[in-house]
N, C-alpha and C positions, 0 to 999 in steps of 0.2 A: 148440278150440271144439267143443262137442258139439251134435248136431242136436236139434231140438225136434219131438217126435213128437205127432201129432194123434190124436184118438180113432179107433181102428180101426172099420171098418164090416164087421160079420160077417153071413154068410149061413149056409146049411145046413152045407156042408162046405168053405167057403172064406172068406177075409177080405181086405179091401183095407187096406193099411197106407200112411199118408201122413205126410210130414214137411215142414217148412219148408225153403226154399232157404237156403243160407248167404249172408248179405249180403256184398257186395263193393264197398263204398263207399270205404273207406280203403286205403292201401297195404298195411297189415298184413293186412287181410281178403283183398285180392287175392292176396297172397303165399301165404296159407293155402289159398286155393282152388286155386292152381296145384299145390300139394303133394298135394291129394286126388286119388286115382285111382279109388276105388270106395267103395261104401257097403255095409256088412254089416248084415243084418237077422237077428235071432235071435228064435225063439218057443219057448215051452215050456209045459207044464201045471203046472210048479212055479215059483213066483216067484223061487227062488234060482238057477235056470238050471243044474242039475247036468248033467254031460256025458251021462248016460244018457237024459235027457228033453228035450234041447235040439236043435233043428233050426236050420240057418242057410242064408241065401241071400245071394249077393254080386251086386251089380248096378253098372252104370255110374254115374258121379258126376252126370250131368245129369238123372237121374230123380228124381222127388219122390214117387213112389208105386210100390207093387208089390202083386201078388196072391199070396196063399198058398193053395195048394189041398191037398186030401187031409186035411183036418182032420176030427176026429170030431164028430158031431152032439151038441148039448147038453153041450158041454164048455167049461170056462173055460180060456182061454189067456192068457199074458203075453208081451208083445213089447217089444223094445228095438232101437235103431239106433245105429250109430257110423260114423265116417269112417275110411278107411284110405288110406295112401299107396302100398300095394302092395308095400312092402319090410319089412313087419313093424311099421310105426309106426301107432298107432291113436289116435283121439280118445277122450274119455271116452264112456261109454254115455249115451244119452238117458235120461230118466226112464222107468220101466217103466209101460206101459199095459196094462190088463186088458180082455178082451172075452170074450163067451160066444157060441158058435155056436148057431144055431137048430135 
């Protein structure tokens, strides 16, 4: 299951990235939640996310938002999120969202 990313809130040189919590109503969803250990957030100035232009941040699974700092002003960025089990297993990436710093 991939995360659902909300529209990023951008400021001068930082942005707040928010995503929805994983639902845990069924047994399968609860099992999936137990396997997730962390969340990986990637941002880039290129929508294809090449290694040279990509930054990433890894955070705990209970968080639903994070701040990205050190961004350039008046620049368009692309961001995506995925779940990780901490052992090299990953979910699919969320849809890519675009934002522009002020």
